[in-house]
N, C-alpha and C positions, 0 to 999 in steps of 0.2 A: 204842623200836625205832629202830634205826640208819637214817637216811635213805638211800633209793636216788636215783639221778640218771639223768635222760634227756636227750636232745636232740630238738629239733624239726627235722624235714626241711624245708628251705626251699623248698618247691614254688612259692612266690609271689616268690621272689627274696629280696632283703635284707629284714629283718624291720622296719627302721626307715622311717618315712615322712619321708625327708629329701631335700633337693635333691641331684641326681647319684647317686641310689641305682641299683644294678644291680636291674633288675625282673623278670629271669628267669635261671634257670640251666639247664644241660643235665642229663639223666639221669645222665650219667657223674659229673657234679659232686656231685650228691646221693649217688650210690654211694660216691664219695670219702669224703665226710663220714661216712657210715654205717659203712664199712670201718674208718675211723680211730677212730670212737667205739667200735666192737666190739674193736678191738686194745687200746685204751687201758684199758677196763673200764666204760664207761658201761652202765648197766642196761636203758635202753629207747630206742627210736627211734621218736618219734611222727610220724605222716605225716597232716596235715590234708587233708580233702577238700574241694576247691573246683573249680568249673567256670568262674567268673570270678575274676580276680585280687583277693583280698580284703585286700591290703595296699596295693596301688598303683593299682587301679582296673580297671573292666570292659574297657579296651581292650588290657591287658597280658597276656601269656601266663601260664598256669598249668599245672604238670604234674599229670598224673592220679595220684591217690593209690594206686590198686590197681595200676598199672604200676610205680611207685616201690616199693610193698610187695612185689611179685613179685621184682622186680630185687634189692631188699635182702635178702630172704630166701635167694636164690641165692648171695649174695656175702658173707654173715656167718656166723658160727659161734656166737656165744653170746648177743648182744644180743636182748632181746625187741622185737618189732615190732608197733606198735599203729597200725591203721588207722582213721581216722574215717570215719563214713558217715552220711548224712543222709537220711530218707525223702523220697521224691519223685524221687531221682536213679536208684535201683536198686529193684527189687521185693525185699523181704526174703527170699524164698527164694533169689534169685540171690545174695544177700549171704551167706546161709548156705551155699550151694554153694561160692562163692569162698573163704569163710573156711575151710571144711573141707578144701579142696584145698591152701591154702597151709599150713594146721597139719600135715597129714599128709604132703605130698609135698615142699614147699619148705622150711619153717623148722624141721620135726622137733619140734613142740611149742613154738615160741617166739613164737606169733602171739597178739594180743588185739584186740578190737573197741572203738572209741570211739563211742557213740551221740550224735548232735548233733540238737537240734530244729530249729535254723536260725535265723538273724537277719536275712538279706539278701533281701528280697522280689524285688528285680531278678534276683538270681541264680537264685532258684527259677523265676520266670516265664520267664526267658530259656531254661531247659532244659525246659520243658514242665510244671513243676509248678503245682498250685494253691496260692496263698499263704493259709494258714489262720490264724486269730487264735491268739494265743500259747497259750491254754489248749487250743485243739483240736490245736495242733502236739505238745504233749506227750501228749495222748491218743493220737494217731496213733503217736508214738514208742514208747509202751507196747505197742501192738499189733503194731508193727514188731519190738520185741525178743521178744514172745511167739511171733511165727511163727519167727524166728531160732532161739531157744533151743529151741523146740518140735520143729523139724526137727533140731536136733542131739541131742536126748534121747530122742525117742519113734521107735519103729519106723515108725508111720505117723501122719501129723498131719491131723486135721480140724479147721478152725478157722473160726469164723463171727464176725467183729467188724465194727465200723462202716466201717472202712477197708480191711480185708482179709479175703478168704476163701480158704481152702486147703482143697482136696479130694483126699484121699488122697496127701497130700505125703509124700515120703520121701527120705531120704539114704542110700543103700546103705553108704557109707563115712562115718559122722560123724566128726568131729574128735576126736582124742585126743592130748593131753588136752583136756578142754573149755576153750575160750579164755576168759580173763578179760574182762569187760566193764567199760569206763569210761562214766560217763554225765557229759556236760558241762552246767554251767549253775549258777546260784546263786539262781534264783527258787525259791519255796516248792513249785512244781510239780516243778523239777528236784531239789530236796533230797529230796522225798518218793519220786520214782520210783528216785533212786539208793539210798535207804536200804532200799527193798523188793527192788530187782532188780540192783544194781550191786555190783561188787567194789571199784570206785574211784569217787569224785566228783571230776571234774576241774574245778578252779577257776582263774579268773584272779587275778593277783596283788594285793595290797592291803597296808596297814599290818599290823603284827604283831597289834595288838589286835583290829582287825576280823576278820582271818583266824582268831584264836583263837576269838572268838565263833562264827563258820561252822563250824569244825571241830569244836566241842563241840555244836553244834545237830545236825548230821548224824549224828555218831557215837551220841550219846544217843539220837536219834531211831531209828536202826537197831537199837540194843540194846534200848530199853524198848518200843517199839511192834512191833517186827518180829522180835525175837530173833536178830538178826544182827550181823555185824561188817562194817565198811567201812573203807576206806582213802582217804586224801586225796592227790590229786596236784594240785600247784600249778605254774602256769607262771610263769617268771621270766626277766628279761633281765638279764645280768651284765656289769660292766665291771670287770675286775681289771688293777691295775698294781702296780708295785714299791711305790708309796706312795699313801696315799689322796688326797693332794693332786693327783697326776697323774690318779687315776681321776675325781676330781670335776671337773678341769679338762676331761677328755674329755666328761663328761656336759653340762657347760656349752656346749661346743662342739655337741654333738648338738642340744640345744635351739635354738641359733642357727641351725642348718641345717635347722630343721623346715620341711617343705612344707606351709605353712598351707592351701593349696588343696585338697591331698589330705585333710588332717585335717578341714577344713570338710565336704568331700564325704562322708566316711564318716559324720561326726556325723549328717547328714541322711539316710543310708542306713540306719543301724542301727534295728532296731525298738526304739522306747522302751520296751516291756514287757521287754526282755532286760536282766536286771539285771546280768549279768556284764560287759557292755560299757558300761553307763551309770552305773556307781557312784562314778566319779571325774571330775575336770574334764577338759574336752576336750583340754587339752595333753597329758594323760597317754596319750591314743591315738595319739600319735607312734609307739607300739608298740602293734600292735593288741590285744594280750592284757593291756595295762597293766603290762607286765613290770618296767619301772623302779621301779615302786611297791614292789616286794619289797625294795629297799634292798640289793641285792647289788652295792654300789659300792665299791670301796676296795682296800686292799692285802690279801693272801691271809689275814693273821690276823684283819682286820676281817670279812671275809667268812665265815670259819670260825665266828666268834662269831655272826654272823647266822644261819648255818645251824643252829647249836646252839639258836638262840632258836625257830626254826621247828620243829625236832625236839621241842623241849619242850612246845609247844602241840598236838603231835599230827599235823603234817603228815608224810606218809610218803614222798612222792616229790617231787623237784623237776625240772620239764622246763624245760630251759634253751635259751635263745636268746642269740646273740652277734652282734656286728657281723661278725666273720669265723666262720663255722661250721667252719672249719679251724683257723686259726691260734689264735683266742681258745679255742676248744673244748679244744685240746690244752694250752694253757697254764692253763686253769681246772683241768683235771684234774690236771696235774702239780704245780701250786702250792696249789691249795686243796682238792680232793677227796682227794689223797693224804694231805695233813695231816689233814683231817677223819677219813679211815679210820684213820689211826695212832692219833689220840686215842681212837676207838672201841675200838681193839684194847687200848690200855692200861687204859681203863676196864672191859674185860671180864675183866681179870686177877683 
């Protein structure tokens, strides 16, 4: 299968925890990024949901994912829009209604949902949620999705769970087509939930070998135990230059600019049970989703080769972050994705 490519919407500002980072952007800036990605040919725009800034710290601004999703839907024509949501911030029936309206009235069928169990206790409690143990967060997330998909697919929903109760729930205008669902995480609970109920498992970057093991695990589980198919979306941070030497030199400069205080702060904030954020050395959290470990560092040919390797092990989507979500995203598409797509076209002849 040919890889698809997406961009992250930088609701928390610059993606790297480095000194002198820009820690917030305007909604208009995020729209400019999305519109450019739509025009270039990126397949997805992923919008994370946070209420405290998950890259730079609790005292910095973060833009609301749903406002950004609505504005992006209005201003783009082709790109698929993915909005993340975490139980505790919005009731599942409210998310079902918001998603249906975006799908039917704004995006014309281009919207999908990403379900997050949560990793940051401070953020949850600061916005009125009760912080649950890891196992219970995934149990609640499953009920959350049951309510959302139930309202999308049933004329009337009556639901009695441990965390949510719905009596005579209904959506007079359910979403069409049915939105795709991403489930984020790499713990056994995340993998099992995605295999049962997700269209995509969304994972953080890692080495090729470890990613291959994870991809095989979830795809085989979905097929063998649940008679389903699932796709894998992987987050990655890319640095592309005319030469690999230049790209590697920039990577070294980034590490030299690391904001060690912010990196240490978030290491203490992340729930130790969250596999996706704790699987690598702390210095890799200079990018919150460990994106530099994907190895998309080099000249265009080197990165195309790396993409082919990820494709070969079963990754389906690469969600990309860059230092500049405008200039670097454009250069990456023109120098890397275009070359990759040309190779795929030749292979299909």
